[in-house]
RODREN-188507 format. One record per residue (C-alpha): residue number from 0; residue in one letter; x, y, z. Coordinates in nm, 3 decimals, always signed. Example, Ala and Ser with C-alpha at 12.3 -4.5 7.8 and 13.67 -1.06 7.14 Angstrom:
BEGIN
<atom num="0" residuo="A" east="+1.230" north="-0.450" up="+0.780"/>
<atom num="1" residuo="S" east="+1.367" north="-0.106" up="+0.714"/>
This chain:
BEGIN
<atom num="0" residuo="M" east="+12.215" north="+16.567" up="+2.552"/>
<atom num="1" residuo="A" east="+12.366" north="+16.309" up="+2.338"/>
<atom num="2" residuo="T" east="+12.328" north="+15.954" up="+2.502"/>
<atom num="3" residuo="M" east="+12.472" north="+15.630" up="+2.471"/>
<atom num="4" residuo="T" east="+12.430" north="+15.260" up="+2.545"/>
<atom num="5" residuo="A" east="+12.528" north="+15.093" up="+2.896"/>
<atom num="6" residuo="V" east="+12.438" north="+14.809" up="+3.113"/>
<atom num="7" residuo="G" east="+12.311" north="+14.946" up="+3.454"/>
<atom num="8" residuo="S" east="+12.131" north="+14.794" up="+3.759"/>
<atom num="9" residuo="Y" east="+11.818" north="+14.933" up="+3.983"/>
<atom num="10" residuo="A" east="+11.862" north="+14.716" up="+4.264"/>
<atom num="11" residuo="G" east="+12.094" north="+14.406" up="+4.411"/>
<atom num="12" residuo="L" east="+11.876" north="+14.130" up="+4.240"/>
<atom num="13" residuo="P" east="+11.979" north="+13.780" up="+4.218"/>
<atom num="14" residuo="I" east="+12.178" north="+13.709" up="+3.874"/>
<atom num="15" residuo="D" east="+11.930" north="+13.473" up="+3.738"/>
<atom num="16" residuo="D" east="+11.667" north="+13.757" up="+3.747"/>
<atom num="17" residuo="P" east="+11.679" north="+13.936" up="+3.413"/>
<atom num="18" residuo="Q" east="+11.644" north="+14.250" up="+3.590"/>
<atom num="19" residuo="A" east="+11.958" north="+14.256" up="+3.749"/>
<atom num="20" residuo="L" east="+12.149" north="+14.380" up="+3.474"/>
<atom num="21" residuo="Q" east="+11.965" north="+14.568" up="+3.199"/>
<atom num="22" residuo="D" east="+12.044" north="+14.746" up="+2.879"/>
<atom num="23" residuo="V" east="+11.959" north="+15.108" up="+2.931"/>
<atom num="24" residuo="Q" east="+12.045" north="+15.433" up="+2.768"/>
<atom num="25" residuo="I" east="+12.248" north="+15.732" up="+2.960"/>
<atom num="26" residuo="D" east="+12.397" north="+16.055" up="+2.912"/>
<atom num="27" residuo="I" east="+12.748" north="+16.062" up="+2.735"/>
<atom num="28" residuo="P" east="+12.967" north="+16.164" up="+3.051"/>
<atom num="29" residuo="E" east="+13.094" north="+16.533" up="+3.059"/>
<atom num="30" residuo="L" east="+13.487" north="+16.527" up="+3.108"/>
<atom num="31" residuo="R" east="+13.664" north="+16.665" up="+3.408"/>
<atom num="32" residuo="P" east="+14.002" north="+16.856" up="+3.322"/>
<atom num="33" residuo="R" east="+14.234" north="+16.540" up="+3.339"/>
<atom num="34" residuo="D" east="+13.976" north="+16.287" up="+3.202"/>
<atom num="35" residuo="V" east="+13.994" north="+16.108" up="+2.893"/>
<atom num="36" residuo="L" east="+13.678" north="+15.959" up="+2.715"/>
<atom num="37" residuo="V" east="+13.741" north="+15.581" up="+2.621"/>
<atom num="38" residuo="E" east="+13.538" north="+15.402" up="+2.369"/>
<atom num="39" residuo="V" east="+13.522" north="+15.072" up="+2.547"/>
<atom num="40" residuo="A" east="+13.597" north="+14.769" up="+2.354"/>
<atom num="41" residuo="A" east="+13.591" north="+14.504" up="+2.610"/>
<atom num="42" residuo="V" east="+13.563" north="+14.470" up="+2.991"/>
<atom num="43" residuo="S" east="+13.619" north="+14.206" up="+3.258"/>
<atom num="44" residuo="V" east="+13.402" north="+14.082" up="+3.566"/>
<atom num="45" residuo="N" east="+13.577" north="+14.056" up="+3.897"/>
<atom num="46" residuo="P" east="+13.457" north="+13.975" up="+4.248"/>
<atom num="47" residuo="V" east="+13.394" north="+14.319" up="+4.313"/>
<atom num="48" residuo="D" east="+13.136" north="+14.376" up="+4.058"/>
<atom num="49" residuo="I" east="+12.961" north="+14.088" up="+4.191"/>
<atom num="50" residuo="K" east="+12.975" north="+14.227" up="+4.559"/>
<atom num="51" residuo="R" east="+12.890" north="+14.591" up="+4.430"/>
<atom num="52" residuo="R" east="+12.585" north="+14.449" up="+4.229"/>
<atom num="53" residuo="Q" east="+12.451" north="+14.236" up="+4.520"/>
<atom num="54" residuo="A" east="+12.484" north="+14.548" up="+4.759"/>
<atom num="55" residuo="L" east="+12.270" north="+14.786" up="+4.555"/>
<atom num="56" residuo="E" east="+11.982" north="+14.969" up="+4.720"/>
<atom num="57" residuo="P" east="+11.695" north="+15.045" up="+4.503"/>
<atom num="58" residuo="S" east="+11.711" north="+15.328" up="+4.258"/>
<atom num="59" residuo="S" east="+11.547" north="+15.520" up="+3.985"/>
<atom num="60" residuo="T" east="+11.845" north="+15.577" up="+3.796"/>
<atom num="61" residuo="P" east="+12.061" north="+15.284" up="+3.681"/>
<atom num="62" residuo="V" east="+12.369" north="+15.217" up="+3.840"/>
<atom num="63" residuo="I" east="+12.676" north="+15.139" up="+3.616"/>
<atom num="64" residuo="L" east="+12.921" north="+14.898" up="+3.720"/>
<atom num="65" residuo="G" east="+13.233" north="+14.747" up="+3.579"/>
<atom num="66" residuo="F" east="+13.603" north="+14.855" up="+3.655"/>
<atom num="67" residuo="D" east="+13.852" north="+14.650" up="+3.396"/>
<atom num="68" residuo="A" east="+13.831" north="+14.804" up="+3.067"/>
<atom num="69" residuo="A" east="+14.054" north="+14.839" up="+2.733"/>
<atom num="70" residuo="G" east="+13.964" north="+15.043" up="+2.444"/>
<atom num="71" residuo="V" east="+14.044" north="+15.359" up="+2.245"/>
<atom num="72" residuo="V" east="+14.068" north="+15.714" up="+2.361"/>
<atom num="73" residuo="T" east="+13.822" north="+15.952" up="+2.179"/>
<atom num="74" residuo="A" east="+13.824" north="+16.255" up="+2.342"/>
<atom num="75" residuo="V" east="+14.041" north="+16.437" up="+2.606"/>
<atom num="76" residuo="G" east="+13.989" north="+16.704" up="+2.878"/>
<atom num="77" residuo="P" east="+14.180" north="+17.040" up="+2.891"/>
<atom num="78" residuo="D" east="+14.473" north="+16.930" up="+3.108"/>
<atom num="79" residuo="V" east="+14.540" north="+16.606" up="+3.001"/>
<atom num="80" residuo="S" east="+14.900" north="+16.539" up="+2.921"/>
<atom num="81" residuo="T" east="+15.005" north="+16.170" up="+2.885"/>
<atom num="82" residuo="L" east="+14.750" north="+16.043" up="+2.646"/>
<atom num="83" residuo="S" east="+14.588" north="+16.147" up="+2.307"/>
<atom num="84" residuo="V" east="+14.289" north="+16.084" up="+2.102"/>
<atom num="85" residuo="G" east="+14.314" north="+15.722" up="+1.937"/>
<atom num="86" residuo="D" east="+14.554" north="+15.557" up="+2.194"/>
<atom num="87" residuo="E" east="+14.445" north="+15.233" up="+2.279"/>
<atom num="88" residuo="V" east="+14.430" north="+15.196" up="+2.654"/>
<atom num="89" residuo="W" east="+14.354" north="+14.956" up="+2.976"/>
<atom num="90" residuo="Y" east="+14.300" north="+15.057" up="+3.308"/>
<atom num="91" residuo="A" east="+14.092" north="+14.926" up="+3.627"/>
<atom num="92" residuo="G" east="+13.865" north="+15.234" up="+3.691"/>
<atom num="93" residuo="D" east="+13.753" north="+15.427" up="+4.027"/>
<atom num="94" residuo="I" east="+13.503" north="+15.307" up="+4.262"/>
<atom num="95" residuo="S" east="+13.367" north="+15.648" up="+4.323"/>
<atom num="96" residuo="R" east="+13.268" north="+15.673" up="+3.949"/>
<atom num="97" residuo="P" east="+13.005" north="+15.525" up="+3.728"/>
<atom num="98" residuo="G" east="+13.163" north="+15.211" up="+3.571"/>
<atom num="99" residuo="T" east="+13.283" north="+15.079" up="+3.252"/>
<atom num="100" residuo="N" east="+12.980" north="+14.856" up="+3.109"/>
<atom num="101" residuo="A" east="+12.893" north="+15.140" up="+2.908"/>
<atom num="102" residuo="Q" east="+12.979" north="+15.231" up="+2.515"/>
<atom num="103" residuo="L" east="+13.192" north="+15.534" up="+2.633"/>
<atom num="104" residuo="H" east="+13.356" north="+15.598" up="+2.968"/>
<atom num="105" residuo="A" east="+13.536" north="+15.892" up="+3.137"/>
<atom num="106" residuo="V" east="+13.819" north="+15.820" up="+3.336"/>
<atom num="107" residuo="D" east="+14.146" north="+16.017" up="+3.484"/>
<atom num="108" residuo="E" east="+14.441" north="+15.974" up="+3.257"/>
<atom num="109" residuo="R" east="+14.634" north="+15.925" up="+3.604"/>
<atom num="110" residuo="I" east="+14.530" north="+15.581" up="+3.633"/>
<atom num="111" residuo="V" east="+14.521" north="+15.510" up="+3.269"/>
<atom num="112" residuo="S" east="+14.796" north="+15.388" up="+3.024"/>
<atom num="113" residuo="R" east="+14.849" north="+15.246" up="+2.685"/>
<atom num="114" residuo="K" east="+14.776" north="+14.883" up="+2.654"/>
<atom num="115" residuo="P" east="+14.985" north="+14.607" up="+2.546"/>
<atom num="116" residuo="R" east="+15.062" north="+14.631" up="+2.199"/>
<atom num="117" residuo="S" east="+15.065" north="+14.255" up="+2.166"/>
<atom num="118" residuo="L" east="+14.739" north="+14.191" up="+2.316"/>
<atom num="119" residuo="S" east="+14.370" north="+14.226" up="+2.165"/>
<atom num="120" residuo="F" east="+14.139" north="+14.434" up="+2.364"/>
<atom num="121" residuo="A" east="+13.990" north="+14.118" up="+2.523"/>
<atom num="122" residuo="D" east="+14.301" north="+13.982" up="+2.624"/>
<atom num="123" residuo="A" east="+14.423" north="+14.324" up="+2.792"/>
<atom num="124" residuo="A" east="+14.080" north="+14.369" up="+2.974"/>
<atom num="125" residuo="A" east="+14.160" north="+14.094" up="+3.203"/>
<atom num="126" residuo="L" east="+14.463" north="+14.214" up="+3.357"/>
<atom num="127" residuo="P" east="+14.444" north="+14.563" up="+3.502"/>
<atom num="128" residuo="L" east="+14.231" north="+14.520" up="+3.840"/>
<atom num="129" residuo="T" east="+14.389" north="+14.192" up="+3.905"/>
<atom num="130" residuo="T" east="+14.756" north="+14.326" up="+3.825"/>
<atom num="131" residuo="I" east="+14.736" north="+14.629" up="+4.046"/>
<atom num="132" residuo="T" east="+14.609" north="+14.423" up="+4.334"/>
<atom num="133" residuo="A" east="+14.884" north="+14.160" up="+4.299"/>
<atom num="134" residuo="W" east="+15.166" north="+14.447" up="+4.192"/>
<atom num="135" residuo="E" east="+15.071" north="+14.655" up="+4.507"/>
<atom num="136" residuo="S" east="+15.042" north="+14.362" up="+4.747"/>
<atom num="137" residuo="L" east="+15.385" north="+14.208" up="+4.638"/>
<atom num="138" residuo="F" east="+15.572" north="+14.512" up="+4.626"/>
<atom num="139" residuo="D" east="+15.412" north="+14.792" up="+4.810"/>
<atom num="140" residuo="R" east="+15.263" north="+14.577" up="+5.132"/>
<atom num="141" residuo="F" east="+15.531" north="+14.291" up="+5.152"/>
<atom num="142" residuo="E" east="+15.802" north="+14.532" up="+4.973"/>
<atom num="143" residuo="L" east="+15.963" north="+14.232" up="+4.796"/>
<atom num="144" residuo="S" east="+16.237" north="+14.278" up="+4.519"/>
<atom num="145" residuo="R" east="+16.460" north="+14.066" up="+4.287"/>
<atom num="146" residuo="E" east="+16.696" north="+14.018" up="+4.641"/>
<atom num="147" residuo="S" east="+16.377" north="+13.884" up="+4.824"/>
<atom num="148" residuo="R" east="+16.417" north="+13.520" up="+4.919"/>
<atom num="149" residuo="G" east="+16.163" north="+13.323" up="+5.133"/>
<atom num="150" residuo="D" east="+15.844" north="+13.146" up="+5.063"/>
<atom num="151" residuo="L" east="+15.525" north="+13.344" up="+4.933"/>
<atom num="152" residuo="L" east="+15.197" north="+13.128" up="+4.976"/>
<atom num="153" residuo="I" east="+14.924" north="+13.251" up="+4.730"/>
<atom num="154" residuo="M" east="+14.569" north="+13.169" up="+4.852"/>
<atom num="155" residuo="G" east="+14.331" north="+13.104" up="+4.555"/>
<atom num="156" residuo="A" east="+14.617" north="+13.100" up="+4.304"/>
<atom num="157" residuo="A" east="+14.417" north="+12.999" up="+4.003"/>
<atom num="158" residuo="G" east="+14.185" north="+13.309" up="+4.050"/>
<atom num="159" residuo="G" east="+14.213" north="+13.664" up="+3.887"/>
<atom num="160" residuo="V" east="+14.478" north="+13.799" up="+4.139"/>
<atom num="161" residuo="G" east="+14.663" north="+13.464" up="+4.195"/>
<atom num="162" residuo="S" east="+14.732" north="+13.411" up="+3.853"/>
<atom num="163" residuo="V" east="+14.888" north="+13.724" up="+3.786"/>
<atom num="164" residuo="M" east="+15.082" north="+13.732" up="+4.116"/>
<atom num="165" residuo="I" east="+15.279" north="+13.389" up="+4.037"/>
<atom num="166" residuo="Q" east="+15.353" north="+13.529" up="+3.737"/>
<atom num="167" residuo="L" east="+15.492" north="+13.874" up="+3.894"/>
<atom num="168" residuo="A" east="+15.659" north="+13.687" up="+4.173"/>
<atom num="169" residuo="K" east="+15.866" north="+13.450" up="+3.957"/>
<atom num="170" residuo="A" east="+15.932" north="+13.718" up="+3.709"/>
<atom num="171" residuo="L" east="+16.032" north="+14.034" up="+3.943"/>
<atom num="172" residuo="T" east="+16.167" north="+13.851" up="+4.291"/>
<atom num="173" residuo="G" east="+16.349" north="+13.586" up="+4.381"/>
<atom num="174" residuo="V" east="+16.097" north="+13.411" up="+4.640"/>
<atom num="175" residuo="R" east="+15.943" north="+13.072" up="+4.611"/>
<atom num="176" residuo="V" east="+15.577" north="+13.064" up="+4.514"/>
<atom num="177" residuo="I" east="+15.361" north="+12.797" up="+4.679"/>
<atom num="178" residuo="G" east="+14.983" north="+12.847" up="+4.531"/>
<atom num="179" residuo="T" east="+14.664" north="+12.693" up="+4.688"/>
<atom num="180" residuo="A" east="+14.425" north="+12.496" up="+4.461"/>
<atom num="181" residuo="S" east="+14.193" north="+12.242" up="+4.552"/>
<atom num="182" residuo="R" east="+14.049" north="+12.115" up="+4.160"/>
<atom num="183" residuo="A" east="+14.264" north="+11.927" up="+3.924"/>
<atom num="184" residuo="E" east="+14.192" north="+12.225" up="+3.655"/>
<atom num="185" residuo="S" east="+14.274" north="+12.476" up="+3.898"/>
<atom num="186" residuo="R" east="+14.601" north="+12.307" up="+4.044"/>
<atom num="187" residuo="Q" east="+14.720" north="+12.252" up="+3.673"/>
<atom num="188" residuo="W" east="+14.658" north="+12.631" up="+3.597"/>
<atom num="189" residuo="A" east="+14.850" north="+12.761" up="+3.878"/>
<atom num="190" residuo="A" east="+15.156" north="+12.509" up="+3.791"/>
<atom num="191" residuo="D" east="+15.152" north="+12.615" up="+3.433"/>
<atom num="192" residuo="L" east="+15.186" north="+12.971" up="+3.548"/>
<atom num="193" residuo="G" east="+15.517" north="+12.912" up="+3.725"/>
<atom num="194" residuo="A" east="+15.429" north="+12.794" up="+4.089"/>
<atom num="195" residuo="D" east="+15.692" north="+12.601" up="+4.237"/>
<atom num="196" residuo="A" east="+15.433" north="+12.411" up="+4.459"/>
<atom num="197" residuo="V" east="+15.052" north="+12.385" up="+4.462"/>
<atom num="198" residuo="I" east="+14.882" north="+12.272" up="+4.792"/>
<atom num="199" residuo="N" east="+14.520" north="+12.224" up="+4.877"/>
<atom num="200" residuo="H" east="+14.365" north="+12.502" up="+5.102"/>
<atom num="201" residuo="H" east="+14.121" north="+12.246" up="+5.254"/>
<atom num="202" residuo="N" east="+14.442" north="+12.119" up="+5.443"/>
<atom num="203" residuo="L" east="+14.644" north="+12.427" up="+5.471"/>
<atom num="204" residuo="R" east="+14.835" north="+12.347" up="+5.798"/>
<atom num="205" residuo="S" east="+14.974" north="+12.028" up="+5.722"/>
<atom num="206" residuo="E" east="+15.039" north="+12.100" up="+5.334"/>
<atom num="207" residuo="A" east="+15.200" north="+12.452" up="+5.386"/>
<atom num="208" residuo="L" east="+15.415" north="+12.319" up="+5.660"/>
<atom num="209" residuo="A" east="+15.497" north="+12.006" up="+5.453"/>
<atom num="210" residuo="A" east="+15.589" north="+12.240" up="+5.140"/>
<atom num="211" residuo="A" east="+15.781" north="+12.487" up="+5.383"/>
<atom num="212" residuo="P" east="+15.899" north="+12.305" up="+5.687"/>
<atom num="213" residuo="D" east="+16.052" north="+12.620" up="+5.847"/>
<atom num="214" residuo="G" east="+15.723" north="+12.826" up="+5.765"/>
<atom num="215" residuo="I" east="+15.582" north="+13.061" up="+5.551"/>
<atom num="216" residuo="D" east="+15.714" north="+13.424" up="+5.489"/>
<atom num="217" residuo="W" east="+15.425" north="+13.619" up="+5.336"/>
<atom num="218" residuo="V" east="+15.063" north="+13.509" up="+5.259"/>
<atom num="219" residuo="F" east="+14.827" north="+13.661" up="+5.006"/>
<atom num="220" residuo="S" east="+14.478" north="+13.625" up="+5.162"/>
<atom num="221" residuo="P" east="+14.171" north="+13.671" up="+4.931"/>
<atom num="222" residuo="H" east="+13.946" north="+13.458" up="+5.184"/>
<atom num="223" residuo="S" east="+14.051" north="+13.545" up="+5.549"/>
<atom num="224" residuo="A" east="+13.743" north="+13.426" up="+5.745"/>
<atom num="225" residuo="G" east="+13.830" north="+13.100" up="+5.949"/>
<atom num="226" residuo="N" east="+14.206" north="+13.113" up="+5.839"/>
<atom num="227" residuo="V" east="+14.352" north="+13.338" up="+6.055"/>
<atom num="228" residuo="E" east="+14.457" north="+13.070" up="+6.323"/>
<atom num="229" residuo="D" east="+14.606" north="+12.863" up="+6.041"/>
<atom num="230" residuo="Y" east="+14.806" north="+13.169" up="+5.904"/>
<atom num="231" residuo="A" east="+14.955" north="+13.224" up="+6.274"/>
<atom num="232" residuo="E" east="+15.052" north="+12.854" up="+6.269"/>
<atom num="233" residuo="I" east="+15.216" north="+12.846" up="+5.917"/>
<atom num="234" residuo="L" east="+15.374" north="+13.167" up="+5.931"/>
<atom num="235" residuo="K" east="+15.709" north="+13.256" up="+6.054"/>
<atom num="236" residuo="P" east="+15.785" north="+13.518" up="+6.322"/>
<atom num="237" residuo="F" east="+15.734" north="+13.857" up="+6.187"/>
<atom num="238" residuo="G" east="+15.582" north="+13.730" up="+5.863"/>
<atom num="239" residuo="H" east="+15.311" north="+13.888" up="+5.672"/>
<atom num="240" residuo="V" east="+14.971" north="+13.887" up="+5.537"/>
<atom num="241" residuo="A" east="+14.807" north="+14.099" up="+5.277"/>
<atom num="242" residuo="A" east="+14.424" north="+14.074" up="+5.276"/>
<atom num="243" residuo="I" east="+14.191" north="+14.227" up="+4.981"/>
<atom num="244" residuo="D" east="+13.855" north="+14.074" up="+5.136"/>
<atom num="245" residuo="D" east="+13.569" north="+14.199" up="+5.370"/>
<atom num="246" residuo="P" east="+13.547" north="+13.950" up="+5.652"/>
<atom num="247" residuo="K" east="+13.327" north="+14.054" up="+5.938"/>
<atom num="248" residuo="D" east="+13.436" north="+14.051" up="+6.312"/>
<atom num="249" residuo="L" east="+13.776" north="+13.929" up="+6.213"/>
<atom num="250" residuo="D" east="+13.991" north="+13.840" up="+6.543"/>
<atom num="251" residuo="L" east="+14.353" north="+13.880" up="+6.458"/>
<atom num="252" residuo="M" east="+14.482" north="+13.838" up="+6.796"/>
<atom num="253" residuo="P" east="+14.613" north="+13.479" up="+6.700"/>
<atom num="254" residuo="L" east="+14.907" north="+13.666" up="+6.513"/>
<atom num="255" residuo="K" east="+15.028" north="+13.891" up="+6.787"/>
<atom num="256" residuo="T" east="+15.295" north="+13.620" up="+6.942"/>
<atom num="257" residuo="K" east="+15.483" north="+13.587" up="+6.598"/>
<atom num="258" residuo="S" east="+15.444" north="+13.975" up="+6.556"/>
<atom num="259" residuo="I" east="+15.296" north="+13.894" up="+6.226"/>
<atom num="260" residuo="A" east="+15.185" north="+14.194" up="+6.020"/>
<atom num="261" residuo="W" east="+14.836" north="+14.216" up="+5.883"/>
<atom num="262" residuo="H" east="+14.810" north="+14.446" up="+5.570"/>
<atom num="263" residuo="W" east="+14.500" north="+14.552" up="+5.371"/>
<atom num="264" residuo="E" east="+14.537" north="+14.596" up="+5.029"/>
<atom num="265" residuo="F" east="+14.270" north="+14.794" up="+4.814"/>
<atom num="266" residuo="M" east="+14.356" north="+14.878" up="+4.482"/>
<atom num="267" residuo="F" east="+14.092" north="+15.185" up="+4.464"/>
<atom num="268" residuo="T" east="+14.314" north="+15.350" up="+4.751"/>
<atom num="269" residuo="K" east="+14.509" north="+15.550" up="+4.489"/>
<atom num="270" residuo="P" east="+14.224" north="+15.668" up="+4.290"/>
<atom num="271" residuo="L" east="+13.996" north="+15.764" up="+4.562"/>
<atom num="272" residuo="F" east="+14.280" north="+15.989" up="+4.718"/>
<atom num="273" residuo="G" east="+14.425" north="+16.122" up="+4.401"/>
<atom num="274" residuo="L" east="+14.757" north="+15.939" up="+4.481"/>
<atom num="275" residuo="P" east="+15.002" north="+15.859" up="+4.202"/>
<atom num="276" residuo="G" east="+15.134" north="+15.540" up="+4.067"/>
<atom num="277" residuo="Q" east="+14.893" north="+15.321" up="+3.873"/>
<atom num="278" residuo="Q" east="+14.948" north="+15.490" up="+3.547"/>
<atom num="279" residuo="E" east="+15.323" north="+15.381" up="+3.571"/>
<atom num="280" residuo="L" east="+15.213" north="+15.047" up="+3.727"/>
<atom num="281" residuo="L" east="+15.013" north="+14.965" up="+3.409"/>
<atom num="282" residuo="A" east="+15.258" north="+15.099" up="+3.185"/>
<atom num="283" residuo="A" east="+15.553" north="+14.878" up="+3.331"/>
<atom num="284" residuo="T" east="+15.307" north="+14.558" up="+3.310"/>
<atom num="285" residuo="A" east="+15.251" north="+14.642" up="+2.944"/>
<atom num="286" residuo="Q" east="+15.621" north="+14.611" up="+2.860"/>
<atom num="287" residuo="L" east="+15.628" north="+14.299" up="+3.057"/>
<atom num="288" residuo="V" east="+15.345" north="+14.161" up="+2.870"/>
<atom num="289" residuo="D" east="+15.514" north="+14.278" up="+2.532"/>
<atom num="290" residuo="D" east="+15.822" north="+14.140" up="+2.631"/>
<atom num="291" residuo="G" east="+15.665" north="+13.777" up="+2.689"/>
<atom num="292" residuo="I" east="+15.726" north="+13.775" up="+3.020"/>
<atom num="293" residuo="I" east="+15.363" north="+13.799" up="+3.154"/>
<atom num="294" residuo="R" east="+15.050" north="+13.662" up="+2.971"/>
<atom num="295" residuo="S" east="+14.689" north="+13.736" up="+2.983"/>
<atom num="296" residuo="T" east="+14.497" north="+13.529" up="+3.231"/>
<atom num="297" residuo="V" east="+14.162" north="+13.555" up="+3.017"/>
<atom num="298" residuo="T" east="+14.015" north="+13.213" up="+2.992"/>
<atom num="299" residuo="N" east="+13.663" north="+13.278" up="+2.895"/>
<atom num="300" residuo="T" east="+13.551" north="+13.560" up="+2.627"/>
<atom num="301" residuo="I" east="+13.194" north="+13.629" up="+2.582"/>
<atom num="302" residuo="E" east="+13.122" north="+13.822" up="+2.262"/>
<atom num="303" residuo="D" east="+12.811" north="+14.001" up="+2.355"/>
<atom num="304" residuo="F" east="+12.868" north="+14.356" up="+2.507"/>
<atom num="305" residuo="S" east="+12.503" north="+14.350" up="+2.652"/>
<atom num="306" residuo="A" east="+12.312" north="+14.292" up="+2.951"/>
<atom num="307" residuo="E" east="+12.277" north="+13.918" up="+2.866"/>
<atom num="308" residuo="G" east="+12.639" north="+13.894" up="+2.792"/>
<atom num="309" residuo="L" east="+12.728" north="+14.057" up="+3.132"/>
<atom num="310" residuo="R" east="+12.476" north="+13.857" up="+3.339"/>
<atom num="311" residuo="E" east="+12.649" north="+13.538" up="+3.209"/>
<atom num="312" residuo="A" east="+12.979" north="+13.691" up="+3.291"/>
<atom num="313" residuo="H" east="+12.822" north="+13.757" up="+3.649"/>
<atom num="314" residuo="K" east="+12.710" north="+13.383" up="+3.686"/>
<atom num="315" residuo="A" east="+13.053" north="+13.233" up="+3.573"/>
<atom num="316" residuo="V" east="+13.220" north="+13.464" up="+3.830"/>
<atom num="317" residuo="E" east="+12.964" north="+13.383" up="+4.094"/>
<atom num="318" residuo="S" east="+13.001" north="+13.026" up="+4.049"/>
<atom num="319" residuo="G" east="+13.313" north="+12.999" up="+4.252"/>
<atom num="320" residuo="R" east="+13.483" north="+12.766" up="+4.002"/>
<atom num="321" residuo="M" east="+13.662" north="+13.024" up="+3.776"/>
<atom num="322" residuo="V" east="+14.002" north="+12.972" up="+3.662"/>
<atom num="323" residuo="G" east="+14.166" north="+13.276" up="+3.539"/>
<atom num="324" residuo="K" east="+13.910" north="+13.560" up="+3.410"/>
<atom num="325" residuo="V" east="+13.618" north="+13.603" up="+3.212"/>
<atom num="326" residuo="V" east="+13.585" north="+13.884" up="+2.954"/>
<atom num="327" residuo="V" east="+13.295" north="+14.055" up="+2.793"/>
<atom num="328" residuo="R" east="+13.382" north="+14.206" up="+2.435"/>
<atom num="329" residuo="R" east="+13.206" north="+14.398" up="+2.170"/>
């Protein structure tokens, strides 16, 4: 069987260990009926990549990580109807299948769309996973629209999801956007993307209520542990939280008095259960990008699509000091 190059992991090792990510040869994937085969030109690294790598059990076969990707369709399954060979595409993958850190990647067409014409592969690869997470939080979990008014608090506003959420909220809703950031660089980044106010999450209660004295309507929460009581204090009655992290032993009882709704947002839910929507979401975002309304959030491009390059990208994300996104390209 024909093989290809990829970057794999055999165990959840610290990223400083050269064996944490290794260059490997694996079989070219076989296509399912609705799959497209993509020649991967660029990928980005997200916190979920770090969590998956760290949690890996020892294995005799390599686990291929990676979700975000941009590339060119080189083959299609017999039932594919929306994409063709030669299409330049972008997508965020499926957590139940091998990842995108490979020369070629098989993915269901229903979670893939043509990438923005105005972006390079590297700039495009920065956006899919964070865009889907931000979009679903705003429009599926919070049910916001152009007519919505109120205050949206984006925790970690300079991170990958926050960077896209600021732009989507300002472009497609009528809400006021308050972001949190603590360093001068990240505060400026959030402001440049359109945040109406930027506060320090280390002083969350006082600064949130100073920015919105009547209370917050919606909170996006990438880091929930230790924050629930603060959310209960700063949110209005019948407010909403959308969380994307995996906190242990989370006590939500402080939210009950105000009837605050807690939503989980997991952008892999639709791929896991065969639900539609992500192709259309990515196509709509591509148009927003080409119209100059949404811009890429890449801040670091590593031109080394290998184990060494991906280890560098993982280190950057693990540092906790990332502003925007890191991309690895061929």
